[in-house]
Structures are given as C-alpha cells and as structure tokens.
N, CA, C, O and the ligand as a Tripos MOL2 file, in Angstrom:
@<TRIPOS>MOLECULE
protein
  261   259    66     0     0
PROTEIN
NO_CHARGES

@<TRIPOS>ATOM
      1 N           0.8350   -1.1990    0.0410 N.3       1 MET1
      2 CA         -0.0160    0.0010   -0.0170 C.3       1 MET1
      3 C           0.8860    1.2430    0.0200 C.2       1 MET1
      4 O           2.0850    1.1540    0.2840 O.2       1 MET1
      5 N           0.2680    2.4110   -0.2540 N.am      2 SER2
      6 CA          0.9900    3.6110   -0.2150 C.3       2 SER2
      7 C           0.8980    4.3060    1.0890 C.2       2 SER2
      8 O          -0.1010    4.1940    1.7990 O.2       2 SER2
      9 N           1.9810    5.0630    1.4320 N.am      3 LYS3
     10 CA          2.0140    5.8590    2.5570 C.3       3 LYS3
     11 C           0.8060    6.7930    2.6300 C.2       3 LYS3
     12 O           0.4660    7.3910    1.6100 O.2       3 LYS3
     13 N           0.1860    6.9410    3.6930 N.am      4 GLY4
     14 CA         -0.8990    7.8810    3.8490 C.3       4 GLY4
     15 C          -2.2610    7.1100    3.7640 C.2       4 GLY4
     16 O          -3.2700    7.6310    4.2390 O.2       4 GLY4
     17 N          -2.3060    5.8980    3.1770 N.am      5 GLU5
     18 CA         -3.6080    5.1240    3.1380 C.3       5 GLU5
     19 C          -4.0120    4.7040    4.4590 C.2       5 GLU5
     20 O          -3.1690    4.4680    5.3250 O.2       5 GLU5
     21 N          -5.2900    4.5940    4.6690 N.am      6 ARG6
     22 CA         -5.9570    4.0380    5.8620 C.3       6 ARG6
     23 C          -6.1800    2.6870    5.5230 C.2       6 ARG6
     24 O          -6.5270    2.4230    4.3720 O.2       6 ARG6
     25 N          -6.0160    1.7080    6.4400 N.am      7 PHE7
     26 CA         -6.2230    0.2900    6.3010 C.3       7 PHE7
     27 C          -6.8040   -0.3660    7.5010 C.2       7 PHE7
     28 O          -6.6240    0.1390    8.6090 O.2       7 PHE7
     29 N          -7.4730   -1.4330    7.3540 N.am      8 VAL8
     30 CA         -8.0690   -2.1590    8.4700 C.3       8 VAL8
     31 C          -7.6530   -3.5860    8.4550 C.2       8 VAL8
     32 O          -7.7960   -4.2890    7.4540 O.2       8 VAL8
     33 N          -7.1260   -4.0190    9.5940 N.am      9 LEU9
     34 CA         -6.7610   -5.4510    9.8170 C.3       9 LEU9
     35 C          -8.1360   -5.9580   10.4670 C.2       9 LEU9
     36 O          -8.6620   -5.4600   11.4620 O.2       9 LEU9
     37 N          -8.6090   -7.0130    9.7390 N.am     10 ASP10
     38 CA         -9.8790   -7.6370   10.1430 C.3      10 ASP10
     39 C          -9.5460   -9.0590   10.4850 C.2      10 ASP10
     40 O          -9.2940   -9.8570    9.5820 O.2      10 ASP10
     41 N          -9.5320   -9.4120   11.7460 N.am     11 ILE11
     42 CA         -8.8600  -10.6010   12.3170 C.3      11 ILE11
     43 C          -9.8980  -11.5430   12.9460 C.2      11 ILE11
     44 O         -10.7460  -11.1010   13.7200 O.2      11 ILE11
     45 N          -9.8330  -12.7830   12.6270 N.am     12 THR12
     46 CA        -10.5300  -13.7620   13.3990 C.3      12 THR12
     47 C          -9.5470  -14.7650   13.7820 C.2      12 THR12
     48 O          -8.6640  -15.0990   12.9910 O.2      12 THR12
     49 N          -9.6580  -15.3190   15.0740 N.am     13 SER13
     50 CA         -8.7280  -16.2520   15.6110 C.3      13 SER13
     51 C          -9.4580  -17.4540   16.1860 C.2      13 SER13
     52 O         -10.6170  -17.3660   16.5920 O.2      13 SER13
     53 N          -8.7670  -18.5570   16.2100 N.am     14 ASP14
     54 CA         -9.3580  -19.7460   16.8680 C.3      14 ASP14
     55 C          -9.0270  -19.9110   18.2580 C.2      14 ASP14
     56 O          -9.3850  -20.8980   18.9010 O.2      14 ASP14
     57 N          -8.2770  -18.8590   18.7860 N.am     15 ARG15
     58 CA         -7.9590  -18.8380   20.2950 C.3      15 ARG15
     59 C          -7.7380  -17.4080   20.6870 C.2      15 ARG15
     60 O          -7.5140  -16.5010   19.8860 O.2      15 ARG15
     61 N          -7.8270  -17.2770   22.0820 N.am     16 ASP16
     62 CA         -7.6190  -15.9690   22.5690 C.3      16 ASP16
     63 C          -6.0450  -15.6140   22.5260 C.2      16 ASP16
     64 O          -5.1560  -16.3590   22.9390 O.2      16 ASP16
     65 N          -5.8830  -14.4770   22.0130 N.am     17 ASP17
     66 CA         -4.4850  -14.0090   21.7510 C.3      17 ASP17
     67 C          -4.3590  -12.5230   21.6410 C.2      17 ASP17
     68 O          -5.3820  -11.8510   21.7680 O.2      17 ASP17
     69 N          -3.2410  -11.9560   21.4230 N.am     18 LYS18
     70 CA         -2.9600  -10.6440   21.0160 C.3      18 LYS18
     71 C          -2.3740  -10.6930   19.6180 C.2      18 LYS18
     72 O          -1.5690  -11.5610   19.2810 O.2      18 LYS18
     73 N          -2.8230   -9.6880   18.7820 N.am     19 VAL19
     74 CA         -2.0420   -9.5670   17.5390 C.3      19 VAL19
     75 C          -1.3150   -8.2430   17.5770 C.2      19 VAL19
     76 O          -1.8810   -7.2170   17.9560 O.2      19 VAL19
     77 N          -0.0940   -8.2720   17.1920 N.am     20 HIS20
     78 CA          0.8180   -7.0880   17.3850 C.3      20 HIS20
     79 C           1.3170   -6.5780   15.9600 C.2      20 HIS20
     80 O           1.8640   -7.3540   15.1770 O.2      20 HIS20
     81 N           1.1270   -5.3900   15.6980 N.am     21 VAL21
     82 CA          1.6430   -4.7940   14.4450 C.3      21 VAL21
     83 C           2.9890   -4.0000   14.7420 C.2      21 VAL21
     84 O           3.0180   -2.9000   15.2940 O.2      21 VAL21
     85 N           4.0730   -4.6930   14.3110 N.am     22 HIS22
     86 CA          5.3680   -4.1120   14.5630 C.3      22 HIS22
     87 C           5.6070   -2.8380   13.8310 C.2      22 HIS22
     88 O           5.0920   -2.6570   12.7270 O.2      22 HIS22
     89 N           6.3460   -1.9710   14.3830 N.am     23 GLY23
     90 CA          6.5580   -0.6690   13.7220 C.3      23 GLY23
     91 C           5.5620    0.3920   14.0150 C.2      23 GLY23
     92 O           5.8530    1.5850   13.9280 O.2      23 GLY23
     93 N           4.3030   -0.0690   14.3860 N.am     24 PHE24
     94 CA          3.3090    0.9230   14.7750 C.3      24 PHE24
     95 C           3.0050    0.7620   16.2020 C.2      24 PHE24
     96 O           2.2020    1.5010   16.7720 O.2      24 PHE24
     97 N           3.6500   -0.2190   16.8040 N.am     25 ASP25
     98 CA          3.4090   -0.3570   18.3420 C.3      25 ASP25
     99 C           1.9900   -0.4740   18.6900 C.2      25 ASP25
    100 O           1.5640    0.1120   19.6860 O.2      25 ASP25
    101 N           1.1570   -1.2500   17.8810 N.am     26 LYS26
    102 CA         -0.2880   -1.3580   18.1250 C.3      26 LYS26
    103 C          -0.5160   -2.8460   18.4600 C.2      26 LYS26
    104 O           0.1080   -3.7480   17.9010 O.2      26 LYS26
    105 N          -1.3550   -3.0220   19.3130 N.am     27 GLU27
    106 CA         -1.7870   -4.4550   19.6610 C.3      27 GLU27
    107 C          -3.2280   -4.4650   19.7740 C.2      27 GLU27
    108 O          -3.8630   -3.4790   20.1500 O.2      27 GLU27
    109 N          -3.7780   -5.6250   19.4350 N.am     28 VAL28
    110 CA         -5.2420   -5.7450   19.6130 C.3      28 VAL28
    111 C          -5.4720   -7.1350   20.2200 C.2      28 VAL28
    112 O          -4.8630   -8.1330   19.8360 O.2      28 VAL28
    113 N          -6.4310   -7.1310   21.2370 N.am     29 ASP29
    114 CA         -6.7790   -8.4190   21.7780 C.3      29 ASP29
    115 C          -7.7690   -9.1250   20.9110 C.2      29 ASP29
    116 O          -8.7550   -8.5050   20.5110 O.2      29 ASP29
    117 N          -7.5810  -10.3580   20.5950 N.am     30 VAL30
    118 CA         -8.5590  -11.2220   19.8930 C.3      30 VAL30
    119 C          -9.1440  -12.2280   20.7470 C.2      30 VAL30
    120 O          -8.4270  -12.7510   21.6000 O.2      30 VAL30
    121 N         -10.4010  -12.5780   20.6250 N.am     31 ALA31
    122 CA        -11.0120  -13.6460   21.3490 C.3      31 ALA31
    123 C         -11.4130  -14.7350   20.4450 C.2      31 ALA31
    124 O         -11.8310  -14.5080   19.3100 O.2      31 ALA31
    125 N         -11.2810  -15.9860   20.9680 N.am     32 ALA32
    126 CA        -11.4870  -17.1030   20.1050 C.3      32 ALA32
    127 C         -12.8650  -17.0550   19.4510 C.2      32 ALA32
    128 O         -13.8470  -16.9060   20.1780 O.2      32 ALA32
    129 N         -13.0100  -17.1710   18.1140 N.am     33 GLY33
    130 CA        -14.1980  -17.2240   17.3770 C.3      33 GLY33
    131 C         -14.8480  -15.8190   17.1420 C.2      33 GLY33
    132 O         -15.9020  -15.7420   16.5110 O.2      33 GLY33
    133 N         -14.2630  -14.7700   17.6160 N.am     34 LYS34
    134 CA        -14.7170  -13.4600   17.5300 C.3      34 LYS34
    135 C         -13.9160  -12.6550   16.4370 C.2      34 LYS34
    136 O         -12.7870  -13.0130   16.1020 O.2      34 LYS34
    137 N         -14.5210  -11.5870   15.9110 N.am     35 ARG35
    138 CA        -13.7150  -10.7470   15.0100 C.3      35 ARG35
    139 C         -13.1870   -9.5520   15.7640 C.2      35 ARG35
    140 O         -13.8580   -8.9870   16.6280 O.2      35 ARG35
    141 N         -11.9790   -9.1820   15.4220 N.am     36 ALA36
    142 CA        -11.4160   -7.9340   15.9620 C.3      36 ALA36
    143 C         -10.9120   -7.1230   14.7820 C.2      36 ALA36
    144 O         -10.3360   -7.6510   13.8310 O.2      36 ALA36
    145 N         -11.1510   -5.8170   14.8780 N.am     37 LYS37
    146 CA        -10.6460   -4.9540   13.8060 C.3      37 LYS37
    147 C          -9.7800   -3.8810   14.4430 C.2      37 LYS37
    148 O         -10.0180   -3.3660   15.5350 O.2      37 LYS37
    149 N          -8.6720   -3.5710   13.5910 N.am     38 LEU38
    150 CA         -7.7450   -2.5910   14.0050 C.3      38 LEU38
    151 C          -7.5530   -1.7300   12.7630 C.2      38 LEU38
    152 O          -7.0700   -2.1920   11.7290 O.2      38 LEU38
    153 N          -7.9710   -0.3760   12.9030 N.am     39 GLU39
    154 CA         -7.7690    0.5910   11.8500 C.3      39 GLU39
    155 C          -6.6180    1.4650   12.0310 C.2      39 GLU39
    156 O          -6.4920    2.1070   13.0730 O.2      39 GLU39
    157 N          -5.7090    1.5370   11.0150 N.am     40 LEU40
    158 CA         -4.4890    2.2340   11.0910 C.3      40 LEU40
    159 C          -4.2840    3.1010    9.8670 C.2      40 LEU40
    160 O          -4.8590    2.8220    8.8150 O.2      40 LEU40
    161 N          -3.4680    4.1580    9.9790 N.am     41 VAL41
    162 CA         -3.0370    4.9030    8.8970 C.3      41 VAL41
    163 C          -1.5630    4.6180    8.6260 C.2      41 VAL41
    164 O          -0.7280    4.6820    9.5280 O.2      41 VAL41
    165 N          -1.2510    4.2930    7.3310 N.am     42 ALA42
    166 CA          0.1270    3.9080    6.9670 C.3      42 ALA42
    167 C           0.9370    5.2190    6.9140 C.2      42 ALA42
    168 O           1.1480    5.7920    5.8440 O.2      42 ALA42
    169 N           1.3450    5.6350    7.9920 N.am     43 ASP43
    170 CA          1.9800    6.9710    8.1270 C.3      43 ASP43
    171 C           3.4980    6.8600    7.9400 C.2      43 ASP43
    172 O           4.2280    7.8270    8.1570 O.2      43 ASP43
    173 N           3.9630    5.6820    7.5390 N.am     44 ARG44
    174 CA          5.4520    5.5650    7.4120 C.3      44 ARG44
    175 C           5.6810    4.4960    6.3360 C.2      44 ARG44
    176 O           4.7930    3.6900    6.0610 O.2      44 ARG44
    177 N           6.9080    4.4940    5.7100 N.am     45 THR45
    178 CA          7.2060    3.4920    4.7490 C.3      45 THR45
    179 C           7.9730    2.3540    5.3430 C.2      45 THR45
    180 O           8.5210    2.4730    6.4390 O.2      45 THR45
    181 N           8.0230    1.2640    4.6470 N.am     46 GLY46
    182 CA          8.8220    0.1290    5.1730 C.3      46 GLY46
    183 C           8.0250   -1.1290    5.1410 C.2      46 GLY46
    184 O           6.9010   -1.1830    4.6410 O.2      46 GLY46
    185 N           8.6710   -2.1960    5.7190 N.am     47 ARG47
    186 CA          8.0110   -3.5380    5.8190 C.3      47 ARG47
    187 C           7.7610   -3.7680    7.3360 C.2      47 ARG47
    188 O           8.6500   -3.5820    8.1670 O.2      47 ARG47
    189 N           6.5810   -4.1580    7.6360 N.am     48 TYR48
    190 CA          6.2700   -4.3860    9.1020 C.3      48 TYR48
    191 C           5.5320   -5.6290    9.3180 C.2      48 TYR48
    192 O           4.5680   -5.8880    8.5980 O.2      48 TYR48
    193 N           5.8980   -6.4030   10.2290 N.am     49 GLU49
    194 CA          5.2790   -7.7430   10.4340 C.3      49 GLU49
    195 C           4.1190   -7.6010   11.3710 C.2      49 GLU49
    196 O           4.1770   -6.8380   12.3350 O.2      49 GLU49
    197 N           3.1190   -8.2930   11.1120 N.am     50 VAL50
    198 CA          1.9200   -8.4510   11.9420 C.3      50 VAL50
    199 C           1.9720   -9.8620   12.4660 C.2      50 VAL50
    200 O           2.0480  -10.8030   11.6760 O.2      50 VAL50
    201 N           1.9330  -10.0430   13.7620 N.am     51 GLU51
    202 CA          2.1500  -11.4210   14.3500 C.3      51 GLU51
    203 C           1.3520  -11.5830   15.5740 C.2      51 GLU51
    204 O           0.9970  -10.6040   16.2300 O.2      51 GLU51
    205 N           1.0540  -12.8120   15.9040 N.am     52 SER52
    206 CA          0.5720  -13.1660   17.1950 C.3      52 SER52
    207 C           1.6620  -13.6010   18.0930 C.2      52 SER52
    208 O           2.7020  -14.0570   17.6190 O.2      52 SER52
    209 N           1.4870  -13.4900   19.3000 N.am     53 HIS53
    210 CA          2.5310  -13.8560   20.2910 C.3      53 HIS53
    211 C           2.4930  -15.2540   20.9790 C.2      53 HIS53
    212 O           3.5140  -15.8040   21.3920 O.2      53 HIS53
    213 N           1.2580  -15.7850   21.0720 N.am     54 ASP54
    214 CA          1.1380  -16.9540   21.6910 C.3      54 ASP54
    215 C           0.1190  -17.8820   20.9640 C.2      54 ASP54
    216 O          -1.0660  -17.8810   21.2990 O.2      54 ASP54
    217 N           0.5600  -18.6160   20.0360 N.am     55 PRO55
    218 CA          1.9180  -18.9510   19.6570 C.3      55 PRO55
    219 C           2.4180  -17.8440   18.7520 C.2      55 PRO55
    220 O           1.6270  -17.1180   18.1500 O.2      55 PRO55
    221 N           3.8110  -17.7080   18.6520 N.am     56 ALA56
    222 CA          4.4240  -16.7240   17.7210 C.3      56 ALA56
    223 C           4.2410  -17.1130   16.3340 C.2      56 ALA56
    224 O           4.9170  -18.0190   15.8470 O.2      56 ALA56
    225 N           3.3100  -16.4410   15.6320 N.am     57 LEU57
    226 CA          3.0550  -16.6950   14.2690 C.3      57 LEU57
    227 C           3.1080  -15.4750   13.3760 C.2      57 LEU57
    228 O           2.4980  -14.4720   13.7470 O.2      57 LEU57
    229 N           3.7580  -15.4620   12.2680 N.am     58 LEU58
    230 CA          3.6470  -14.3480   11.3060 C.3      58 LEU58
    231 C           2.3970  -14.4500   10.5150 C.2      58 LEU58
    232 O           2.1370  -15.4290    9.8160 O.2      58 LEU58
    233 N           1.6140  -13.3910   10.6460 N.am     59 ILE59
    234 CA          0.2900  -13.4190    9.9830 C.3      59 ILE59
    235 C           0.3820  -12.8850    8.5940 C.2      59 ILE59
    236 O          -0.0340  -13.4780    7.5990 O.2      59 ILE59
    237 N           1.0310  -11.5740    8.6090 N.am     60 VAL60
    238 CA          1.0780  -10.9750    7.3550 C.3      60 VAL60
    239 C           2.2320   -9.9050    7.3670 C.2      60 VAL60
    240 O           2.5950   -9.4620    8.4570 O.2      60 VAL60
    241 N           2.7610   -9.5160    6.3300 N.am     61 VAL61
    242 CA          3.7710   -8.4280    6.2310 C.3      61 VAL61
    243 C           3.1700   -7.2390    5.6240 C.2      61 VAL61
    244 O           2.6470   -7.3880    4.5190 O.2      61 VAL61
    245 N           3.1600   -6.0580    6.1810 N.am     62 LEU62
    246 CA          2.6690   -4.8600    5.5680 C.3      62 LEU62
    247 C           3.8220   -4.2420    4.7970 C.2      62 LEU62
    248 O           4.8880   -3.9950    5.3620 O.2      62 LEU62
    249 N           3.6170   -3.9930    3.5200 N.am     63 GLN63
    250 CA          4.7170   -3.2890    2.7340 C.3      63 GLN63
    251 C           4.0890   -1.9250    2.3380 C.2      63 GLN63
    252 O           3.1150   -1.8180    1.5940 O.2      63 GLN63
    253 N           4.7530   -0.8970    2.9160 N.am     64 ILE64
    254 CA          4.2180    0.4480    2.6340 C.3      64 ILE64
    255 C           5.3290    1.1950    1.8990 C.2      64 ILE64
    256 O           6.4850    1.2550    2.3190 O.2      64 ILE64
    257 N           4.8750    1.7870    0.7180 N.am     65 ARG65
    258 CA          5.7380    2.5260   -0.1440 C.3      65 ARG65
    259 C           5.4750    3.9910   -0.1590 C.2      65 ARG65
    260 O           6.1570    4.7340   -0.8660 O.2      65 ARG65
    261 CU          5.2260   -8.7610   18.1250 Cu       66 CU66
@<TRIPOS>BOND
     1     1     2 1
     2     2     3 1
     3     3     4 2
     4     3     5 am
     5     5     6 1
     6     6     7 1
     7     7     8 2
     8     7     9 am
     9     9    10 1
    10    10    11 1
    11    11    12 2
    12    11    13 am
    13    13    14 1
    14    14    15 1
    15    15    16 2
    16    15    17 am
    17    17    18 1
    18    18    19 1
    19    19    20 2
    20    19    21 am
    21    21    22 1
    22    22    23 1
    23    23    24 2
    24    23    25 am
    25    25    26 1
    26    26    27 1
    27    27    28 2
    28    27    29 am
    29    29    30 1
    30    30    31 1
    31    31    32 2
    32    31    33 am
    33    33    34 1
    34    34    35 1
    35    35    36 2
    36    35    37 am
    37    37    38 1
    38    38    39 1
    39    39    40 2
    40    39    41 am
    41    41    42 1
    42    42    43 1
    43    43    44 2
    44    43    45 am
    45    45    46 1
    46    46    47 1
    47    47    48 2
    48    47    49 am
    49    49    50 1
    50    50    51 1
    51    51    52 2
    52    51    53 am
    53    53    54 1
    54    54    55 1
    55    55    56 2
    56    55    57 am
    57    57    58 1
    58    58    59 1
    59    59    60 2
    60    59    61 am
    61    61    62 1
    62    62    63 1
    63    63    64 2
    64    63    65 am
    65    65    66 1
    66    66    67 1
    67    67    68 2
    68    67    69 am
    69    69    70 1
    70    70    71 1
    71    71    72 2
    72    71    73 am
    73    73    74 1
    74    74    75 1
    75    75    76 2
    76    75    77 am
    77    77    78 1
    78    78    79 1
    79    79    80 2
    80    79    81 am
    81    81    82 1
    82    82    83 1
    83    83    84 2
    84    83    85 am
    85    85    86 1
    86    86    87 1
    87    87    88 2
    88    87    89 am
    89    89    90 1
    90    90    91 1
    91    91    92 2
    92    91    93 am
    93    93    94 1
    94    94    95 1
    95    95    96 2
    96    95    97 am
    97    97    98 1
    98    98    99 1
    99    99   100 2
   100    99   101 am
   101   101   102 1
   102   102   103 1
   103   103   104 2
   104   103   105 am
   105   105   106 1
   106   106   107 1
   107   107   108 2
   108   107   109 am
   109   109   110 1
   110   110   111 1
   111   111   112 2
   112   111   113 am
   113   113   114 1
   114   114   115 1
   115   115   116 2
   116   115   117 am
   117   117   118 1
   118   118   119 1
   119   119   120 2
   120   119   121 am
   121   121   122 1
   122   122   123 1
   123   123   124 2
   124   123   125 am
   125   125   126 1
   126   126   127 1
   127   127   128 2
   128   127   129 am
   129   129   130 1
   130   130   131 1
   131   131   132 2
   132   131   133 am
   133   133   134 1
   134   134   135 1
   135   135   136 2
   136   135   137 am
   137   137   138 1
   138   138   139 1
   139   139   140 2
   140   139   141 am
   141   141   142 1
   142   142   143 1
   143   143   144 2
   144   143   145 am
   145   145   146 1
   146   146   147 1
   147   147   148 2
   148   147   149 am
   149   149   150 1
   150   150   151 1
   151   151   152 2
   152   151   153 am
   153   153   154 1
   154   154   155 1
   155   155   156 2
   156   155   157 am
   157   157   158 1
   158   158   159 1
   159   159   160 2
   160   159   161 am
   161   161   162 1
   162   162   163 1
   163   163   164 2
   164   163   165 am
   165   165   166 1
   166   166   167 1
   167   167   168 2
   168   167   169 am
   169   169   170 1
   170   170   171 1
   171   171   172 2
   172   171   173 am
   173   173   174 1
   174   174   175 1
   175   175   176 2
   176   175   177 am
   177   177   178 1
   178   178   179 1
   179   179   180 2
   180   179   181 am
   181   181   182 1
   182   182   183 1
   183   183   184 2
   184   183   185 am
   185   185   186 1
   186   186   187 1
   187   187   188 2
   188   187   189 am
   189   189   190 1
   190   190   191 1
   191   191   192 2
   192   191   193 am
   193   193   194 1
   194   194   195 1
   195   195   196 2
   196   195   197 am
   197   197   198 1
   198   198   199 1
   199   199   200 2
   200   199   201 am
   201   201   202 1
   202   202   203 1
   203   203   204 2
   204   203   205 am
   205   205   206 1
   206   206   207 1
   207   207   208 2
   208   207   209 am
   209   209   210 1
   210   210   211 1
   211   211   212 2
   212   211   213 am
   213   213   214 1
   214   214   215 1
   215   215   216 2
   216   215   217 am
   217   217   218 1
   218   218   219 1
   219   219   220 2
   220   219   221 am
   221   221   222 1
   222   222   223 1
   223   223   224 2
   224   223   225 am
   225   225   226 1
   226   226   227 1
   227   227   228 2
   228   227   229 am
   229   229   230 1
   230   230   231 1
   231   231   232 2
   232   231   233 am
   233   233   234 1
   234   234   235 1
   235   235   236 2
   236   235   237 am
   237   237   238 1
   238   238   239 1
   239   239   240 2
   240   239   241 am
   241   241   242 1
   242   242   243 1
   243   243   244 2
   244   243   245 am
   245   245   246 1
   246   246   247 1
   247   247   248 2
   248   247   249 am
   249   249   250 1
   250   250   251 1
   251   251   252 2
   252   251   253 am
   253   253   254 1
   254   254   255 1
   255   255   256 2
   256   255   257 am
   257   257   258 1
   258   258   259 1
   259   259   260 2
@<TRIPOS>SUBSTRUCTURE
     1 MET1         2 RESIDUE 1 A MET
     2 SER2         6 RESIDUE 1 A SER
     3 LYS3        10 RESIDUE 1 A LYS
     4 GLY4        14 RESIDUE 1 A GLY
     5 GLU5        18 RESIDUE 1 A GLU
     6 ARG6        22 RESIDUE 1 A ARG
     7 PHE7        26 RESIDUE 1 A PHE
     8 VAL8        30 RESIDUE 1 A VAL
     9 LEU9        34 RESIDUE 1 A LEU
    10 ASP10       38 RESIDUE 1 A ASP
    11 ILE11       42 RESIDUE 1 A ILE
    12 THR12       46 RESIDUE 1 A THR
    13 SER13       50 RESIDUE 1 A SER
    14 ASP14       54 RESIDUE 1 A ASP
    15 ARG15       58 RESIDUE 1 A ARG
    16 ASP16       62 RESIDUE 1 A ASP
    17 ASP17       66 RESIDUE 1 A ASP
    18 LYS18       70 RESIDUE 1 A LYS
    19 VAL19       74 RESIDUE 1 A VAL
    20 HIS20       78 RESIDUE 1 A HIS
    21 VAL21       82 RESIDUE 1 A VAL
    22 HIS22       86 RESIDUE 1 A HIS
    23 GLY23       90 RESIDUE 1 A GLY
    24 PHE24       94 RESIDUE 1 A PHE
    25 ASP25       98 RESIDUE 1 A ASP
    26 LYS26      102 RESIDUE 1 A LYS
    27 GLU27      106 RESIDUE 1 A GLU
    28 VAL28      110 RESIDUE 1 A VAL
    29 ASP29      114 RESIDUE 1 A ASP
    30 VAL30      118 RESIDUE 1 A VAL
    31 ALA31      122 RESIDUE 1 A ALA
    32 ALA32      126 RESIDUE 1 A ALA
    33 GLY33      130 RESIDUE 1 A GLY
    34 LYS34      134 RESIDUE 1 A LYS
    35 ARG35      138 RESIDUE 1 A ARG
    36 ALA36      142 RESIDUE 1 A ALA
    37 LYS37      146 RESIDUE 1 A LYS
    38 LEU38      150 RESIDUE 1 A LEU
    39 GLU39      154 RESIDUE 1 A GLU
    40 LEU40      158 RESIDUE 1 A LEU
    41 VAL41      162 RESIDUE 1 A VAL
    42 ALA42      166 RESIDUE 1 A ALA
    43 ASP43      170 RESIDUE 1 A ASP
    44 ARG44      174 RESIDUE 1 A ARG
    45 THR45      178 RESIDUE 1 A THR
    46 GLY46      182 RESIDUE 1 A GLY
    47 ARG47      186 RESIDUE 1 A ARG
    48 TYR48      190 RESIDUE 1 A TYR
    49 GLU49      194 RESIDUE 1 A GLU
    50 VAL50      198 RESIDUE 1 A VAL
    51 GLU51      202 RESIDUE 1 A GLU
    52 SER52      206 RESIDUE 1 A SER
    53 HIS53      210 RESIDUE 1 A HIS
    54 ASP54      214 RESIDUE 1 A ASP
    55 PRO55      218 RESIDUE 1 A PRO
    56 ALA56      222 RESIDUE 1 A ALA
    57 LEU57      226 RESIDUE 1 A LEU
    58 LEU58      230 RESIDUE 1 A LEU
    59 ILE59      234 RESIDUE 1 A ILE
    60 VAL60      238 RESIDUE 1 A VAL
    61 VAL61      242 RESIDUE 1 A VAL
    62 LEU62      246 RESIDUE 1 A LEU
    63 GLN63      250 RESIDUE 1 A GLN
    64 ILE64      254 RESIDUE 1 A ILE
    65 ARG65      258 RESIDUE 1 A ARG
    66 CU66       261 GROUP 0 **** ****
C-alpha cells in the first residue's frame, strides 16, 4: 500500500491471543471465534510484520511505499 492510506486489519482467531503490528506499536486483543478490527493509517514507509505472540506466528507483512 502507499504511505498515507488508511487500512483495516480484520482478524478472526481460533484462540484468545494478542495480535501485534510491529513498527506501529499497536496491539489488539482477539477472542476465540470473534472478530477484531484494527484501523490504522500507513504513516510511514517500510516492511512491518503483523504477528501473534502465543503462539508466535507471522500473519502478514505490511509493505508500505
Ligand atoms: Cu510482536
């Protein structure tokens, strides 16, 4: 995506966890079977990993140009 764009992470999980957006220092709690949304503005360029911590899984990499 391009710098300045607004985007939404729309997450469903099969377990209670936290999802962490690296570089933005944002975290969202997710509950098993429920939907969690996190809206952010891509206010910087680079590659940023979105991951869960328990278990540690890489979910997606944001590429902002
Ligand atoms: Cu993390």
